[in-house]
CHARMM internal coordinates of N, CA and C (Angstrom, degrees):
IC EDIT
DIST 1 N 1 CA 1.4745
DIST 1 CA 1 C 1.5258
ANGL 1 N 1 CA 1 C 109.38
DIST 1 C 2 N 1.2822
ANGL 1 CA 1 C 2 N 117.08
DIHE 1 N 1 CA 1 C 2 N 137.05
DIST 2 N 2 CA 1.4584
ANGL 1 C 2 N 2 CA 122.18
DIHE 1 CA 1 C 2 N 2 CA -178.82
DIST 2 CA 2 C 1.4824
ANGL 2 N 2 CA 2 C 108.92
DIHE 1 C 2 N 2 CA 2 C -94.83
DIST 2 C 3 N 1.3335
ANGL 2 CA 2 C 3 N 118.34
DIHE 2 N 2 CA 2 C 3 N 129.21
DIST 3 N 3 CA 1.4260
ANGL 2 C 3 N 3 CA 124.55
DIHE 2 CA 2 C 3 N 3 CA 179.30
DIST 3 CA 3 C 1.5103
ANGL 3 N 3 CA 3 C 109.24
DIHE 2 C 3 N 3 CA 3 C -84.20
DIST 3 C 4 N 1.3735
ANGL 3 CA 3 C 4 N 115.53
DIHE 3 N 3 CA 3 C 4 N 143.76
DIST 4 N 4 CA 1.5082
ANGL 3 C 4 N 4 CA 118.47
DIHE 3 CA 3 C 4 N 4 CA 179.85
DIST 4 CA 4 C 1.5559
ANGL 4 N 4 CA 4 C 109.51
DIHE 3 C 4 N 4 CA 4 C -62.66
DIST 4 C 5 N 1.2920
ANGL 4 CA 4 C 5 N 113.75
DIHE 4 N 4 CA 4 C 5 N 145.29
DIST 5 N 5 CA 1.5198
ANGL 4 C 5 N 5 CA 117.97
DIHE 4 CA 4 C 5 N 5 CA -179.89
DIST 5 CA 5 C 1.5077
ANGL 5 N 5 CA 5 C 108.71
DIHE 4 C 5 N 5 CA 5 C -79.82
DIST 5 C 6 N 1.3160
ANGL 5 CA 5 C 6 N 112.83
DIHE 5 N 5 CA 5 C 6 N 142.64
DIST 6 N 6 CA 1.4645
ANGL 5 C 6 N 6 CA 120.66
DIHE 5 CA 5 C 6 N 6 CA 176.95
DIST 6 CA 6 C 1.5672
ANGL 6 N 6 CA 6 C 107.10
DIHE 5 C 6 N 6 CA 6 C -89.49
DIST 6 C 7 N 1.3289
ANGL 6 CA 6 C 7 N 115.89
DIHE 6 N 6 CA 6 C 7 N 152.88
DIST 7 N 7 CA 1.4366
ANGL 6 C 7 N 7 CA 120.80
DIHE 6 CA 6 C 7 N 7 CA -176.51
DIST 7 CA 7 C 1.5435
ANGL 7 N 7 CA 7 C 111.76
DIHE 6 C 7 N 7 CA 7 C -57.04
DIST 7 C 8 N 1.3287
ANGL 7 CA 7 C 8 N 115.36
DIHE 7 N 7 CA 7 C 8 N -37.66
DIST 8 N 8 CA 1.4937
ANGL 7 C 8 N 8 CA 117.89
DIHE 7 CA 7 C 8 N 8 CA -178.41
DIST 8 CA 8 C 1.5433
ANGL 8 N 8 CA 8 C 111.25
DIHE 7 C 8 N 8 CA 8 C -67.13
DIST 8 C 9 N 1.3693
ANGL 8 CA 8 C 9 N 113.33
DIHE 8 N 8 CA 8 C 9 N -31.66
DIST 9 N 9 CA 1.5102
ANGL 8 C 9 N 9 CA 115.34
DIHE 8 CA 8 C 9 N 9 CA 178.22
DIST 9 CA 9 C 1.5056
ANGL 9 N 9 CA 9 C 111.26
DIHE 8 C 9 N 9 CA 9 C -69.65
DIST 9 C 10 N 1.3189
ANGL 9 CA 9 C 10 N 114.90
DIHE 9 N 9 CA 9 C 10 N -37.60
DIST 10 N 10 CA 1.4783
ANGL 9 C 10 N 10 CA 119.09
DIHE 9 CA 9 C 10 N 10 CA -178.61
DIST 10 CA 10 C 1.5056
ANGL 10 N 10 CA 10 C 108.29
DIHE 9 C 10 N 10 CA 10 C -68.49
DIST 10 C 11 N 1.2998
ANGL 10 CA 10 C 11 N 116.38
DIHE 10 N 10 CA 10 C 11 N -44.05
DIST 11 N 11 CA 1.4794
ANGL 10 C 11 N 11 CA 120.91
DIHE 10 CA 10 C 11 N 11 CA 179.75
DIST 11 CA 11 C 1.5013
ANGL 11 N 11 CA 11 C 110.65
DIHE 10 C 11 N 11 CA 11 C -61.63
DIST 11 C 12 N 1.3126
ANGL 11 CA 11 C 12 N 117.33
DIHE 11 N 11 CA 11 C 12 N -44.07
DIST 12 N 12 CA 1.4723
ANGL 11 C 12 N 12 CA 121.65
DIHE 11 CA 11 C 12 N 12 CA 178.35
DIST 12 CA 12 C 1.5468
ANGL 12 N 12 CA 12 C 109.26
DIHE 11 C 12 N 12 CA 12 C -61.40
DIST 12 C 13 N 1.2932
ANGL 12 CA 12 C 13 N 117.92
DIHE 12 N 12 CA 12 C 13 N -44.85
DIST 13 N 13 CA 1.4836
ANGL 12 C 13 N 13 CA 120.54
DIHE 12 CA 12 C 13 N 13 CA 179.17
DIST 13 CA 13 C 1.5481
ANGL 13 N 13 CA 13 C 109.50
DIHE 12 C 13 N 13 CA 13 C -61.26
DIST 13 C 14 N 1.2777
ANGL 13 CA 13 C 14 N 116.72
DIHE 13 N 13 CA 13 C 14 N -48.50
DIST 14 N 14 CA 1.4586
ANGL 13 C 14 N 14 CA 118.98
DIHE 13 CA 13 C 14 N 14 CA -177.60
DIST 14 CA 14 C 1.5108
ANGL 14 N 14 CA 14 C 113.97
DIHE 13 C 14 N 14 CA 14 C -66.10
DIST 14 C 15 N 1.3098
ANGL 14 CA 14 C 15 N 118.89
DIHE 14 N 14 CA 14 C 15 N -21.28
DIST 15 N 15 CA 1.4154
ANGL 14 C 15 N 15 CA 124.02
DIHE 14 CA 14 C 15 N 15 CA 177.21
DIST 15 CA 15 C 1.5486
ANGL 15 N 15 CA 15 C 113.54
DIHE 14 C 15 N 15 CA 15 C -86.63
DIST 15 C 16 N 1.3247
ANGL 15 CA 15 C 16 N 114.80
DIHE 15 N 15 CA 15 C 16 N -7.58
DIST 16 N 16 CA 1.4710
ANGL 15 C 16 N 16 CA 117.11
DIHE 15 CA 15 C 16 N 16 CA -179.82
DIST 16 CA 16 C 1.5096
ANGL 16 N 16 CA 16 C 109.19
DIHE 15 C 16 N 16 CA 16 C -76.58
DIST 16 C 17 N 1.3455
ANGL 16 CA 16 C 17 N 116.44
DIHE 16 N 16 CA 16 C 17 N 154.25
DIST 17 N 17 CA 1.4614
ANGL 16 C 17 N 17 CA 119.15
DIHE 16 CA 16 C 17 N 17 CA 174.37
DIST 17 CA 17 C 1.5629
ANGL 17 N 17 CA 17 C 108.37
DIHE 16 C 17 N 17 CA 17 C -62.95
DIST 17 C 18 N 1.3463
ANGL 17 CA 17 C 18 N 115.45
DIHE 17 N 17 CA 17 C 18 N 151.21
DIST 18 N 18 CA 1.4745
ANGL 17 C 18 N 18 CA 120.11
DIHE 17 CA 17 C 18 N 18 CA -175.47
DIST 18 CA 18 C 1.4848
ANGL 18 N 18 CA 18 C 113.17
DIHE 17 C 18 N 18 CA 18 C -55.86
DIST 18 C 19 N 1.3641
ANGL 18 CA 18 C 19 N 117.38
DIHE 18 N 18 CA 18 C 19 N -39.74
DIST 19 N 19 CA 1.4980
ANGL 18 C 19 N 19 CA 117.40
DIHE 18 CA 18 C 19 N 19 CA 179.72
DIST 19 CA 19 C 1.5558
ANGL 19 N 19 CA 19 C 112.49
DIHE 18 C 19 N 19 CA 19 C -64.02
DIST 19 C 20 N 1.3576
ANGL 19 CA 19 C 20 N 115.64
DIHE 19 N 19 CA 19 C 20 N -34.83
DIST 20 N 20 CA 1.4773
ANGL 19 C 20 N 20 CA 117.02
DIHE 19 CA 19 C 20 N 20 CA 178.03
DIST 20 CA 20 C 1.5178
ANGL 20 N 20 CA 20 C 109.92
DIHE 19 C 20 N 20 CA 20 C -73.99
DIST 20 C 21 N 1.2971
ANGL 20 CA 20 C 21 N 120.07
DIHE 20 N 20 CA 20 C 21 N -31.27
DIST 21 N 21 CA 1.4683
ANGL 20 C 21 N 21 CA 121.57
DIHE 20 CA 20 C 21 N 21 CA 173.25
DIST 21 CA 21 C 1.5329
ANGL 21 N 21 CA 21 C 110.61
DIHE 20 C 21 N 21 CA 21 C -60.35
DIST 21 C 22 N 1.3486
ANGL 21 CA 21 C 22 N 115.72
DIHE 21 N 21 CA 21 C 22 N -44.98
DIST 22 N 22 CA 1.4434
ANGL 21 C 22 N 22 CA 119.96
DIHE 21 CA 21 C 22 N 22 CA 179.76
DIST 22 CA 22 C 1.5223
ANGL 22 N 22 CA 22 C 111.58
DIHE 21 C 22 N 22 CA 22 C -63.95
DIST 22 C 23 N 1.3348
ANGL 22 CA 22 C 23 N 118.56
DIHE 22 N 22 CA 22 C 23 N -41.80
DIST 23 N 23 CA 1.4288
ANGL 22 C 23 N 23 CA 122.40
DIHE 22 CA 22 C 23 N 23 CA 178.88
DIST 23 CA 23 C 1.6049
ANGL 23 N 23 CA 23 C 109.64
DIHE 22 C 23 N 23 CA 23 C -62.79
DIST 23 C 24 N 1.3447
ANGL 23 CA 23 C 24 N 114.40
DIHE 23 N 23 CA 23 C 24 N -41.39
DIST 24 N 24 CA 1.3998
ANGL 23 C 24 N 24 CA 120.87
DIHE 23 CA 23 C 24 N 24 CA -179.94
DIST 24 CA 24 C 1.5629
ANGL 24 N 24 CA 24 C 111.02
DIHE 23 C 24 N 24 CA 24 C -59.15
DIST 24 C 25 N 1.3792
ANGL 24 CA 24 C 25 N 112.84
DIHE 24 N 24 CA 24 C 25 N -48.28
DIST 25 N 25 CA 1.4588
ANGL 24 C 25 N 25 CA 119.48
DIHE 24 CA 24 C 25 N 25 CA -177.68
DIST 25 CA 25 C 1.5305
ANGL 25 N 25 CA 25 C 108.54
DIHE 24 C 25 N 25 CA 25 C -67.30
DIST 25 C 26 N 1.3056
ANGL 25 CA 25 C 26 N 119.95
DIHE 25 N 25 CA 25 C 26 N -39.63
DIST 26 N 26 CA 1.4528
ANGL 25 C 26 N 26 CA 123.58
DIHE 25 CA 25 C 26 N 26 CA 178.59
DIST 26 CA 26 C 1.5281
ANGL 26 N 26 CA 26 C 110.44
DIHE 25 C 26 N 26 CA 26 C -62.13
DIST 26 C 27 N 1.3410
ANGL 26 CA 26 C 27 N 116.16
DIHE 26 N 26 CA 26 C 27 N -42.90
DIST 27 N 27 CA 1.4526
ANGL 26 C 27 N 27 CA 120.68
DIHE 26 CA 26 C 27 N 27 CA -179.72
DIST 27 CA 27 C 1.5480
ANGL 27 N 27 CA 27 C 110.27
DIHE 26 C 27 N 27 CA 27 C -63.76
DIST 27 C 28 N 1.3502
ANGL 27 CA 27 C 28 N 115.06
DIHE 27 N 27 CA 27 C 28 N -39.93
DIST 28 N 28 CA 1.4837
ANGL 27 C 28 N 28 CA 119.04
DIHE 27 CA 27 C 28 N 28 CA 177.27
DIST 28 CA 28 C 1.5028
ANGL 28 N 28 CA 28 C 113.59
DIHE 27 C 28 N 28 CA 28 C -62.18
DIST 28 C 29 N 1.4004
ANGL 28 CA 28 C 29 N 115.15
DIHE 28 N 28 CA 28 C 29 N -40.78
DIST 29 N 29 CA 1.3886
ANGL 28 C 29 N 29 CA 121.81
DIHE 28 CA 28 C 29 N 29 CA -179.05
DIST 29 CA 29 C 1.5552
ANGL 29 N 29 CA 29 C 109.20
DIHE 28 C 29 N 29 CA 29 C -66.98
DIST 29 C 30 N 1.3191
ANGL 29 CA 29 C 30 N 118.87
DIHE 29 N 29 CA 29 C 30 N -43.71
DIST 30 N 30 CA 1.4304
ANGL 29 C 30 N 30 CA 124.86
DIHE 29 CA 29 C 30 N 30 CA 179.97
DIST 30 CA 30 C 1.5489
ANGL 30 N 30 CA 30 C 108.22
DIHE 29 C 30 N 30 CA 30 C -60.28
DIST 30 C 31 N 1.3184
ANGL 30 CA 30 C 31 N 115.55
DIHE 30 N 30 CA 30 C 31 N -47.74
DIST 31 N 31 CA 1.4388
ANGL 30 C 31 N 31 CA 120.91
DIHE 30 CA 30 C 31 N 31 CA -179.94
DIST 31 CA 31 C 1.5016
ANGL 31 N 31 CA 31 C 113.92
DIHE 30 C 31 N 31 CA 31 C -58.78
DIST 31 C 32 N 1.3685
ANGL 31 CA 31 C 32 N 114.13
DIHE 31 N 31 CA 31 C 32 N -43.14
DIST 32 N 32 CA 1.4941
ANGL 31 C 32 N 32 CA 118.29
DIHE 31 CA 31 C 32 N 32 CA 177.63
DIST 32 CA 32 C 1.5033
ANGL 32 N 32 CA 32 C 111.39
DIHE 31 C 32 N 32 CA 32 C -65.78
DIST 32 C 33 N 1.3601
ANGL 32 CA 32 C 33 N 115.75
DIHE 32 N 32 CA 32 C 33 N -39.87
DIST 33 N 33 CA 1.5037
ANGL 32 C 33 N 33 CA 118.58
DIHE 32 CA 32 C 33 N 33 CA 179.15
DIST 33 CA 33 C 1.5346
ANGL 33 N 33 CA 33 C 110.13
DIHE 32 C 33 N 33 CA 33 C -62.74
DIST 33 C 34 N 1.3377
ANGL 33 CA 33 C 34 N 118.17
DIHE 33 N 33 CA 33 C 34 N -40.20
DIST 34 N 34 CA 1.3907
ANGL 33 C 34 N 34 CA 120.54
DIHE 33 CA 33 C 34 N 34 CA 179.39
DIST 34 CA 34 C 1.5406
ANGL 34 N 34 CA 34 C 113.29
DIHE 33 C 34 N 34 CA 34 C -66.98
DIST 34 C 35 N 1.3154
ANGL 34 CA 34 C 35 N 114.20
DIHE 34 N 34 CA 34 C 35 N -40.19
DIST 35 N 35 CA 1.4551
ANGL 34 C 35 N 35 CA 120.23
DIHE 34 CA 34 C 35 N 35 CA 175.58
DIST 35 CA 35 C 1.5187
ANGL 35 N 35 CA 35 C 113.31
DIHE 34 C 35 N 35 CA 35 C -61.21
DIST 35 C 36 N 1.3732
ANGL 35 CA 35 C 36 N 115.14
DIHE 35 N 35 CA 35 C 36 N -44.99
DIST 36 N 36 CA 1.4457
ANGL 35 C 36 N 36 CA 120.51
DIHE 35 CA 35 C 36 N 36 CA 177.56
DIST 36 CA 36 C 1.4926
ANGL 36 N 36 CA 36 C 111.89
DIHE 35 C 36 N 36 CA 36 C -61.45
DIST 36 C 37 N 1.3755
ANGL 36 CA 36 C 37 N 116.70
DIHE 36 N 36 CA 36 C 37 N -44.26
DIST 37 N 37 CA 1.4482
ANGL 36 C 37 N 37 CA 122.32
DIHE 36 CA 36 C 37 N 37 CA 179.83
DIST 37 CA 37 C 1.5130
ANGL 37 N 37 CA 37 C 110.48
DIHE 36 C 37 N 37 CA 37 C -62.87
DIST 37 C 38 N 1.3118
ANGL 37 CA 37 C 38 N 118.11
DIHE 37 N 37 CA 37 C 38 N -41.93
DIST 38 N 38 CA 1.4705
ANGL 37 C 38 N 38 CA 123.28
DIHE 37 CA 37 C 38 N 38 CA 178.37
DIST 38 CA 38 C 1.5521
ANGL 38 N 38 CA 38 C 110.25
DIHE 37 C 38 N 38 CA 38 C -63.99
DIST 38 C 39 N 1.3211
ANGL 38 CA 38 C 39 N 115.49
DIHE 38 N 38 CA 38 C 39 N -40.89
DIST 39 N 39 CA 1.4994
ANGL 38 C 39 N 39 CA 119.51
DIHE 38 CA 38 C 39 N 39 CA -179.94
DIST 39 CA 39 C 1.4987
ANGL 39 N 39 CA 39 C 109.20
DIHE 38 C 39 N 39 CA 39 C -66.09
DIST 39 C 40 N 1.3348
ANGL 39 CA 39 C 40 N 119.36
DIHE 39 N 39 CA 39 C 40 N -41.72
DIST 40 N 40 CA 1.4311
ANGL 39 C 40 N 40 CA 122.17
DIHE 39 CA 39 C 40 N 40 CA -177.86
DIST 40 CA 40 C 1.5408
ANGL 40 N 40 CA 40 C 109.64
DIHE 39 C 40 N 40 CA 40 C -65.89
DIST 40 C 41 N 1.3335
ANGL 40 CA 40 C 41 N 115.56
DIHE 40 N 40 CA 40 C 41 N -40.66
DIST 41 N 41 CA 1.4501
ANGL 40 C 41 N 41 CA 119.69
DIHE 40 CA 40 C 41 N 41 CA -178.75
DIST 41 CA 41 C 1.5753
ANGL 41 N 41 CA 41 C 110.02
DIHE 40 C 41 N 41 CA 41 C -68.70
DIST 41 C 42 N 1.3022
ANGL 41 CA 41 C 42 N 115.58
DIHE 41 N 41 CA 41 C 42 N -35.29
DIST 42 N 42 CA 1.4631
ANGL 41 C 42 N 42 CA 119.48
DIHE 41 CA 41 C 42 N 42 CA 178.22
DIST 42 CA 42 C 1.5807
ANGL 42 N 42 CA 42 C 110.17
DIHE 41 C 42 N 42 CA 42 C -67.39
DIST 42 C 43 N 1.3207
ANGL 42 CA 42 C 43 N 114.71
DIHE 42 N 42 CA 42 C 43 N -42.18
DIST 43 N 43 CA 1.4609
ANGL 42 C 43 N 43 CA 119.63
DIHE 42 CA 42 C 43 N 43 CA 177.73
DIST 43 CA 43 C 1.5310
ANGL 43 N 43 CA 43 C 112.62
DIHE 42 C 43 N 43 CA 43 C -65.60
DIST 43 C 44 N 1.3638
ANGL 43 CA 43 C 44 N 114.34
DIHE 43 N 43 CA 43 C 44 N -40.13
DIST 44 N 44 CA 1.4605
ANGL 43 C 44 N 44 CA 118.79
DIHE 43 CA 43 C 44 N 44 CA 178.87
DIST 44 CA 44 C 1.5927
ANGL 44 N 44 CA 44 C 109.40
DIHE 43 C 44 N 44 CA 44 C -65.50
DIST 44 C 45 N 1.2970
ANGL 44 CA 44 C 45 N 115.65
DIHE 44 N 44 CA 44 C 45 N -41.27
DIST 45 N 45 CA 1.4518
ANGL 44 C 45 N 45 CA 120.27
DIHE 44 CA 44 C 45 N 45 CA 179.22
DIST 45 CA 45 C 1.5184
ANGL 45 N 45 CA 45 C 109.89
DIHE 44 C 45 N 45 CA 45 C -61.68
DIST 45 C 46 N 1.3496
ANGL 45 CA 45 C 46 N 115.38
DIHE 45 N 45 CA 45 C 46 N -44.22
DIST 46 N 46 CA 1.4531
ANGL 45 C 46 N 46 CA 120.86
DIHE 45 CA 45 C 46 N 46 CA -177.58
DIST 46 CA 46 C 1.5634
ANGL 46 N 46 CA 46 C 111.24
DIHE 45 C 46 N 46 CA 46 C -65.11
DIST 46 C 47 N 1.3829
ANGL 46 CA 46 C 47 N 116.60
DIHE 46 N 46 CA 46 C 47 N -36.34
DIST 47 N 47 CA 1.4328
ANGL 46 C 47 N 47 CA 121.07
DIHE 46 CA 46 C 47 N 47 CA 176.01
DIST 47 CA 47 C 1.5136
ANGL 47 N 47 CA 47 C 110.62
DIHE 46 C 47 N 47 CA 47 C -64.37
DIST 47 C 48 N 1.3242
ANGL 47 CA 47 C 48 N 118.05
DIHE 47 N 47 CA 47 C 48 N -44.14
DIST 48 N 48 CA 1.4279
ANGL 47 C 48 N 48 CA 122.62
DIHE 47 CA 47 C 48 N 48 CA -176.71
DIST 48 CA 48 C 1.5450
ANGL 48 N 48 CA 48 C 110.20
DIHE 47 C 48 N 48 CA 48 C -63.18
DIST 48 C 49 N 1.3338
ANGL 48 CA 48 C 49 N 118.17
DIHE 48 N 48 CA 48 C 49 N -37.89
DIST 49 N 49 CA 1.4552
ANGL 48 C 49 N 49 CA 121.63
DIHE 48 CA 48 C 49 N 49 CA 176.96
DIST 49 CA 49 C 1.5478
ANGL 49 N 49 CA 49 C 113.99
DIHE 48 C 49 N 49 CA 49 C -67.42
DIST 49 C 50 N 1.3373
ANGL 49 CA 49 C 50 N 114.00
DIHE 49 N 49 CA 49 C 50 N -27.88
DIST 50 N 50 CA 1.4700
ANGL 49 C 50 N 50 CA 117.97
DIHE 49 CA 49 C 50 N 50 CA -179.16
DIST 50 CA 50 C 1.5302
ANGL 50 N 50 CA 50 C 114.34
DIHE 49 C 50 N 50 CA 50 C -88.49
DIST 50 C 51 N 1.3616
ANGL 50 CA 50 C 51 N 117.04
DIHE 50 N 50 CA 50 C 51 N -2.87
DIST 51 N 51 CA 1.4649
ANGL 50 C 51 N 51 CA 118.59
DIHE 50 CA 50 C 51 N 51 CA 179.40
DIST 51 CA 51 C 1.5160
ANGL 51 N 51 CA 51 C 111.61
DIHE 50 C 51 N 51 CA 51 C -105.49
END
COOR INIT
IC SEED 1 N 1 CA 1 C
IC BUILD
């Protein structure tokens, strides 16, 4: 679940240099991809145990 952003977090992000903003976004996307992949593997493993 994604927590709502606080104003100071948004302000900090907007004050970052653009290359750091891009790295931050890329890091978030990679993290989400890994979480999704882990969740799918966990569900797949659970299904295999139930069959």
